[in-house]
N, C-alpha and C positions, 0 to 999 in steps of 0.2 A: 377302632381305626376309622379315620375320617374318609369320606369319599374323595377320590383323587381330584375331582373337579373343584373341590373347595380350595385346593392349593392355588388355583388361578386367581382367587380373591386376594392372595398375598402380593400380587404384582400390579403395577400400573400398566394396563394393557394398551397397546398401540394398534394402529392399522385395523380399524373396525373390530377392536377387542379380540384380535387373534394372535398377537405377537408381543414378545417382550424384548427389551434391549439386550444386546450382547453383554453389557455390564451387569444387568440383573441376572442373566443366565449364569455368568461366571461367578457371581456372588452367591447364588443359591444352589447350584448343581456342581458336582464334581465327578470326574471320570474315575472308575475303579479298574482294577486289573481283571475283573470278571468278564467273561464273554457269554453271549447267549445267541442261540439260533431261534429266529422268530419269523413270522410271516406278516405281511401287511394286508393279506387276505383281500386283494383287489384295490386297496386304497391307492396304490401306485399306478393303477391302470393296467397292470399286467400279471399280478399274482393271484388270479382268480382260482387257480387249482392248488392253492396253498404253497406255491413256490416260496422257498425260504431264503433268508440271508442271515449273515452273522454280524454281530456288532458288539461294541463295548457297552457295558452297563454303566449308566449314570445314576447317582443317588442324590438326594437333597438332604441338607442339614436342617431344614425347616421343621420345627417341632410338630409331631403328629403325622409326618409323612416320610420319616426316615426309612421305613421298610418298603416304600414304593420303588419299583424298578422302571427305569427310563432308558430309551435308546435314542440316539440322534442320527438322523439320516438327512444329509444336506442341511438345509435350514430348518427342517421339521424335527420337533421333539415329540416322541411317542411314549406312551406308558404301556407296560406289559400287563395284559389281562391274565392274572395268575391262574384263574380257574378255567381258562380256555385250553382247548386241545384241538388244533386244526390239522386235518390230514393233508399232507403233501402227496398228491396223486402219483407223481413220478417215482417217489421213493418208498411210499407206504409208511413214512415216519410222521409222527405228530409233533407239532411245534406250538409254542405260545403265540397268541395273536397280539400285535401291537396296534393300539388305537391312537389316532392323532390327539395331541394334547395342546401344543402351542407351536408357533413359529419363532425363530430366533433371528432378530434383525442383525445386519452387519454393523461392525463398529463404525462410528462416525469419523 
């Protein structure tokens, strides 16, 4: 399996090489019926104690990355770190960590 960051090389990156167009996102990623509970683990400026959120799983059809798990929160696309287990202090439950991957620009 390839490193998930190699997937970034498949796109023409915009805005300081941090974002893809909405069209590229819609062509490369699709929403599934699967759900996941995950933590941003402080990336959002508030989940420092492992506070979790739920979201729909996105997948890609790009060869070599079909098994990667992604979630979209606002304009941000995150990938799920499968070998992570972050403790949510309030509940005592463990959740997967989501790491930032790309931003998705608005349609023109």
